[in-house]
C-alpha positions as CSV (number, residue, x, y, z in Angstrom):
1,M,-16.2,-71.5,17.2
2,A,-19.5,-71.7,19.5
3,K,-21.2,-68.5,21.0
4,I,-20.8,-68.1,24.6
5,K,-24.1,-67.8,26.6
6,K,-24.9,-66.7,30.3
7,S,-26.6,-68.9,33.2
8,T,-27.2,-68.5,35.9
9,E,-26.1,-70.8,39.7
10,F,-28.1,-69.9,42.6
11,L,-26.2,-70.9,46.0
12,G,-28.4,-70.6,49.3
13,D,-26.4,-71.7,53.2
14,L,-29.3,-72.8,55.2
15,I,-29.1,-71.9,58.9
16,N,-30.9,-73.0,61.8
17,C,-32.8,-75.5,59.9
18,E,-35.9,-76.6,61.5
19,F,-36.8,-79.3,59.7
20,D,-34.6,-82.5,60.7
21,L,-32.3,-82.6,57.8
22,T,-31.8,-86.7,58.3
23,K,-34.7,-87.4,56.2
24,I,-33.1,-87.5,52.8
25,L,-36.3,-89.9,51.2
26,Y,-38.7,-86.8,52.4
27,F,-36.2,-84.3,50.4
28,R,-35.3,-86.6,47.5
29,R,-39.5,-86.6,46.7
30,Q,-40.7,-83.1,48.3
31,I,-37.3,-81.9,45.5
32,K,-38.2,-84.0,43.0
33,N,-41.9,-82.7,42.8
34,I,-41.2,-79.1,42.5
35,L,-38.9,-79.6,39.3
36,E,-41.7,-81.5,37.6
37,K,-43.8,-78.6,38.8
38,Y,-41.2,-76.2,37.2
39,N,-40.8,-78.5,33.8
40,I,-37.3,-79.2,35.2
41,K,-36.2,-82.6,33.4
42,V,-34.6,-84.8,36.1
43,L,-31.6,-87.1,34.5
44,N,-30.9,-88.9,37.0
45,T,-30.9,-88.6,41.1
46,S,-28.0,-90.2,43.9
47,Y,-27.1,-89.9,47.3
48,Y,-24.8,-90.7,50.0
49,V,-25.6,-90.5,53.9
50,F,-22.4,-89.4,55.9
51,E,-22.2,-91.5,59.4
52,P,-22.4,-91.3,62.1
53,T,-24.6,-88.0,62.1
54,K,-27.4,-88.7,59.2
55,G,-26.3,-86.0,57.1
56,F,-26.5,-86.4,53.1
57,T,-25.5,-85.7,49.6
58,L,-28.1,-85.2,47.6
59,I,-27.5,-84.7,44.4
60,F,-30.2,-84.5,41.3
61,I,-28.2,-84.3,37.5
62,L,-30.8,-82.1,35.5
63,S,-31.0,-81.8,31.8
64,G,-29.9,-78.0,32.5
65,S,-27.2,-79.3,34.6
66,H,-27.3,-79.9,38.4
67,L,-29.3,-79.4,41.5
68,A,-27.1,-80.4,44.7
69,I,-27.8,-80.7,48.6
70,H,-25.6,-81.0,51.2
71,T,-26.5,-81.3,55.3
72,W,-25.1,-81.1,58.1
73,P,-27.7,-81.9,61.0
74,E,-25.8,-81.9,64.4
75,K,-25.2,-78.0,62.7
76,Q,-28.7,-77.7,61.9
77,L,-27.4,-76.4,58.1
78,A,-27.7,-77.1,54.7
79,N,-26.0,-75.8,51.3
80,V,-28.2,-75.9,48.1
81,D,-26.3,-75.3,45.1
82,F,-29.1,-75.0,41.7
83,Y,-27.3,-74.5,38.2
84,L,-28.8,-74.2,35.5
85,C,-26.7,-73.8,31.6
86,D,-28.3,-71.2,29.3
87,L,-30.8,-70.4,30.9
88,K,-32.8,-67.9,28.9
89,K,-34.2,-64.6,31.0
90,P,-37.9,-65.2,30.5
91,K,-37.0,-68.7,32.6
92,R,-34.8,-66.9,35.1
93,P,-38.0,-66.1,37.3
94,L,-39.6,-69.6,37.8
95,I,-36.2,-71.3,38.3
96,R,-35.6,-68.5,41.2
97,K,-39.3,-69.6,42.6
98,A,-38.4,-73.2,42.1
99,F,-35.4,-72.4,44.3
100,K,-37.0,-70.4,46.6
101,E,-39.7,-73.4,46.7
102,I,-37.1,-75.6,47.6
103,I,-35.1,-73.3,50.3
104,K,-38.6,-73.4,52.3
105,L,-38.4,-76.9,52.7
106,F,-35.4,-77.0,55.7
107,L,-37.6,-74.3,57.4
108,A,-34.5,-72.2,57.9
109,Q,-34.5,-69.6,60.3
110,K,-32.0,-68.1,58.8
111,V,-31.3,-68.3,54.9
112,I,-28.4,-66.7,52.9
113,T,-28.4,-66.4,49.3
114,K,-26.5,-65.4,45.8
115,E,-27.3,-66.0,42.5
116,I,-23.7,-66.5,40.3
117,V,-23.6,-65.1,36.1
118,R,-21.5,-68.1,35.2
119,Y,-20.6,-68.8,31.3
120,T,-20.5,-71.8,29.3
């Protein structure tokens, strides 16, 4: 039987975002740059824009799992779900920094974050 390992999921609720939450191409480009900066390999990217609000879901499929962004411009709200399987302790602070940089893009007045230990 294969060994079960710990991984980490970073969650963020971004409330009263001051940045325009309809700017999907901006977020896609900036987040991709942040992931590259921290050597997080992007395997694929996909998104969907919801009408009429122009809110979006943006997904990055990563070599270690995924990053999902959901926006509600009419509520000035965004959610971030950043999950990396088999995240070793020495790398966790770097991933936490990447997560914080992504969150800063939204210019949220209130940020609620959680880290969840998952098993893979």
